[in-house]
N, C-alpha and C positions, 0 to 999 in steps of 0.2 A: 582491386590493388588492394594492399594490406592497409592496415590499420595504421603503423607508425609513417610507411611511404604517404598515405593521404594526409594526416596531419601536418606532417613537414613540407609539402605539396604548398597545401594551402598556407600554412605560416609565411614560405615562400615569398607568395602570390599578395598577401594582405597585411603581410606586419603579423606580430605579436594577438591571439587573440585570445576573447575571455575566457577566464577557467572554467565558466559555463558550458561553453564550445565543447572545449578539452573533454570534460566531464561526460559529453552527450556520447561525445568519440568513444570515450573508455570502455562507458558500458553497453553502450547502443549500436556501434558498429555490427554491420549485417554478416561482416566475417568473423572479425577477430574481437569483437565486445563482449566484455566479460558477459551479459546475459545471454548474449546470441552465440555464445558458444554451446549452453547449455548443459555444461560439467558445473555448472557452479550457482552461488546463492541461492534462487528461488526454490532449485532443485534438492536444497539441504545439504550439498556437496560440499561448501567452503564455509558455512553457516548455518546456525539452526534457528529457523523460525517457529514458534510457537504450533500449526501446524503438523512442523515436521517434529514435533516430540513424540507425538501419540494420538489418539482418536479422541483425547478427552478435551481437548480444546473443542472440536470438530460438534461431538455433543452440546456444548454449552453452546456454542453459535448457534447449534439447529434450535434451540428455548431462545436466545436473542430473535433469530429472523420470526418463530412462532409471534413474539410480543411484537414487534414492528407489525406484521399481519395485523394483528389486533387492533394493535393504536389506530390504522387507516381503514379501520372497521371490514376485514378479512376481504379486500378487491381480488377478484377473480379475474383477468386473470393477475396476479401477483409479480415484478419483474423484481431478480435480486440478481446484480452485476456485482463479480470481485474482481476488483482489478490488482493487477499483478497476482493472477493466481498459478502461476508456477507449471508444478506436474499434474495439477489439481486434488492435491491430498485433501486439502480442506474441502471444498468441494463436495467428494465423495464421500467423507465424513458426515457431512450435514446429509445428505438424500439417504446413507445411510441409515441416521436417527430417526429416520420418518418422521418429520416434523408434523404437525397437523395441519399444515397451509401445502403439503405436498399435492393434494388435487389445482391449488392455485397456481404453484409454483413453476415461474419460468426462469431458471438457474443460467444465469450468462457467465463465462469465465474468459476475460480479458487479460490476455498476457501477449507481449511484443513478440518475444521467443520463438521463430518456428519452432525449434526441437523441441521445447517444452511443450507447445502447442502441441505437436503430435504423440508426446508422450503422457497426456490425456484420454486418448484415444483407449489408453491399456486401462484406465480408471473408471470412467466415464462413457454413458450411452449416450452418446453425439449426435443432435442429427441439425440439420441446414439451417444454416442460422435465418434464414427466413419463415422457419417453423418456430421462432422462441417464442412468438407470441399467437401462434396457431391452432390446431389447426382453425381456419374460420368458417363461418357462418353467415349466413342473409340475414344483413340485421333487418329486422320483422316493423322497422317504423322508417326504412328507406331500403326499397329492394336495390338500389344501386350500389348499395356500401354492404362491405363485409364487416361482422365482427368476430371477437375471437370466443371459440365455444367453450364454455364455461366446462370445470372438471376434467379436465385434460392432461392435468401435468403428473406427477414432475417431468417438465419438457427441459432439456441440457442442451445447449451449443456455447461456441466457443469461436474469440473473433480477435483480431489482432488489435483495435481499436475499440472505444465507448462507442454502443450505438447511437442512432441518432435521433429515436423514436422519444419522443417525452412517453413520462409515465408513471402510473404509482410503484414505485421503486425504493427498494435496499439497497444503496452501494457501502460494499465493504474492500476496505483497503487495509491490508497490513504487511507494516513496513514497506509501503512504497513512497512516501513523500518524501523519506530521509534516501530515498536513489534516484529523486530526480533533479537534475542539474542546478548548480546555486550561480551566483554569479558571486565575487568576494570582494569587498571592501575594507579599507583601513582608514580610519577618521586620521585626519586633521585638521589644527587649529582651523585652516581657511576653507575647510571642503571634507570631501572625500576622494582619496586615491583608488584604482581598481587594479587588485590582481589580473593580469593578463600573461599570459605563456608564450615563452619564443622555444625555439629550435636553435641549438649549437651542438658541436662536434660531440663534447661529452654528452649531449641529450638533452630532455626539457627542462627548462628553468622558469621562475615567476621574472615579471617585472613589473614596475607598479607604473601607471600612467593616472592623469585627470581622469577622474570616472565619469562616462557619459552622461548627457543630461538626465537620461530618462532612468538609469539606475541610480544617480545623484538622488532623484526627487523619491524613489522608492527607499533608499539608504534611509533619507530623512524622514519617510514613514513607519520606518523599521525601527529606528530611533525615537521616534516622539514619545517623550514620557521617561525613556529610561535615562541608567548612566551608564555612557560610553565615552569612556576620556579617551584623547587622542593618541594614536597610536595602538588603540584596539580594533582588531578588526571583527568583522561579521559575515555572515551567509545572506544573500538577498535572494530569496526562492520566487524568481518570478514564473518559473514553468510547473510550481505549485500553486501560483494565483492563476495561472491560464488554465490549471485542471482543475481545480475546482470552481470556476467559472465555466468550462463545460459541462462538467458534472452538475452543475444548477440549472441547465438548458433540459438534460435527462428525467433529474428529478424533479414533475411536474406535482407530485405530492409524495413527500416521504421520510427518507432520514438518509444519512449518509455515515458509516462506524469506521471512524479510523484509530489505527495501531501504530504506534511510532513514537520515533525518542524526539521529545519535545520538553523545550527548556524557557524558562524569561530570557530575554534580549538583554538586561542588566547580567544575570549569568553569564550568559556566553559571549559577550564584552569580558567578563574579568575570566574564564576558564581559559580561553584563547583558542585557534583553529584547531592546535596540537588536542586537544579533545572535545571538541565539538564536529571536527571532519576525520575518520577513521577509517584503514582501509584493513581488508578481512582475504585472506588466503587460503581456503584449508584448514577452516577451525583456529587461524589463528589469526593476531592481527600481521598484515602485510606492511610493506614500505612504503617511501614516502610516498604521496599523491602523483606526482607525475613521474615515478619511476614505475617503468614497463606498464603504459595502457593498457585494458585489455585484460591483466594479466592477474587483479584484483581489484574486489567491492571497493567503491570509492561511496562513502555516507557519511551525511551531516545532518545533526539536530536542526529540527524545525522549530523558530521563533515561534513562540506561545502568541503573545500579544498581536502579530504579524496574518498567523491563521485567525487570530479572531473577529481583526477589522474586515479580511478579505471574504470570510463568510459571512458575514453580518452584509456586506453588498452585496451579495450574491443571493439572499434572500433564505438561506441556510445558515442561522444564528448557531453559536454551541450553546446546545442546554446543558450541556454533561462533561465535566474533565476530569475522571479519576484515575489512579494506578491502575494497570491490568489485573492484579490480584483482587481489588476490592470490585471489580467491573465482573471477574470469574465470581466471585462470590455471590454477590450481587442476582446472578441466576445462575445460580446452585449449584456450582462446581461441590458444594461438601457433601449434597445428597447423590450427586452422581458417583463420588467415592465410597458412598456409602452402600451404596446398589452393587459396586464394584465389587467390595468387599463379600455382599452376602453371596453373587454368585461364586466366589471363589470358595467359600465354607462349602457350597453348598456341595459345588461342583472338583472339587480339589480330590476327592477320593478317584473321581475318574479320569483325572487332569487334560478335559477337554480344553478345547481351542477357548469358549465362552468365559471356562475359570479360569483360564489366563490372561487373557484381555481385561475380565474385573479384578484380577490381581494387580495388575498394571499400574490402573487408576492412579492409585496413592503415588506411586512413580512422579507418574506425569505432572500429577496435582501440584506437587513438592516444585518440581523445574519449573511450572505456568505461573506459582508464585513464588518464585524467589525474589525476596525485596533488594539480591545484587545482581538479579540477573531478568531475566523475562518479565517478574512481577513489575518489576519498578516500570518496564512499556508505560507510556501513556494514552487511553483512550477518549477519544473525543466525539461525542457523539452532535451530529448536526441534523437539525429537523424544523419544516418549513413549519412557519407559525397554525395553519390548519389541518398538520399531520394528526393530530389525537394530543 
């Protein structure tokens, strides 16, 4: 069943549905969802994320991966899980950089879109998922048990969802949380109203109903300590909370590295939903969020205080919160640009590919650190207290 028909039939049966359910279907419907179509979003064809700018972001990420590995005492195997991996561009660039942890590395790309997972095969030497922590040898302390054989990485695999095993791990998510569905609430003098989506002959429209108790309670948590006047609307990211709770079961010891649109709750309330919720199509801003579901991305800023509270509760508190441009500087982007300039000077006369790649680093760095663009993204590092 196509997306629009499925939405209309559900609304006919159940009545107006939460905006979160509409957004989930619009982005991830198995046939017509924005990401499921494979020609959008994380493929770089409707908007550009940092990995799609060029290889420089992956080179910096390889340094950050090594830093996390060393903080954890250089475990082998070392699991890196990239969630929302798209076509595998970032994973390929990290592996091509030859990180110091390569022999210990088990790199898992997680991507819901089947078509994008298929495209990963063009870039990555994918192995069966059950080998991501292998190969295995008999544990000398327990003949009936098997242990991963050290020094056999890098091993790369692809999954539709997060792995269930707990491990020494680094989880990377670039522009993922802003694409997880949100409930939308509006504050009143007497409590919270929730935005729901109804279907009419003219299309999909929003209606306001009293918020369900669970949504209202989460909205109270979200707004605690913030300036949220009556009439203001906020995103309630229950899906982001559930995702973080699942990640916490995966990261037995380690870190989570998030790149995303993040703002304070007071700022979100003051800016209004037209600012903190955006749509994109074909590298341009799209139409209203309820228009033509599946044809455009729907993205929302993530409330900072809520993210901090949820992360703290899961045992993965936020230990770093900076702009992307500052995070890139900390991990040596200037050195990599200088190295590229030297490659260009040495190879310019030959015009070889290495020289041309080196020359492009300066242009890529400018895009990645642009304070009016990608450089303004926020980077959050979450870390187990015993992870170094």
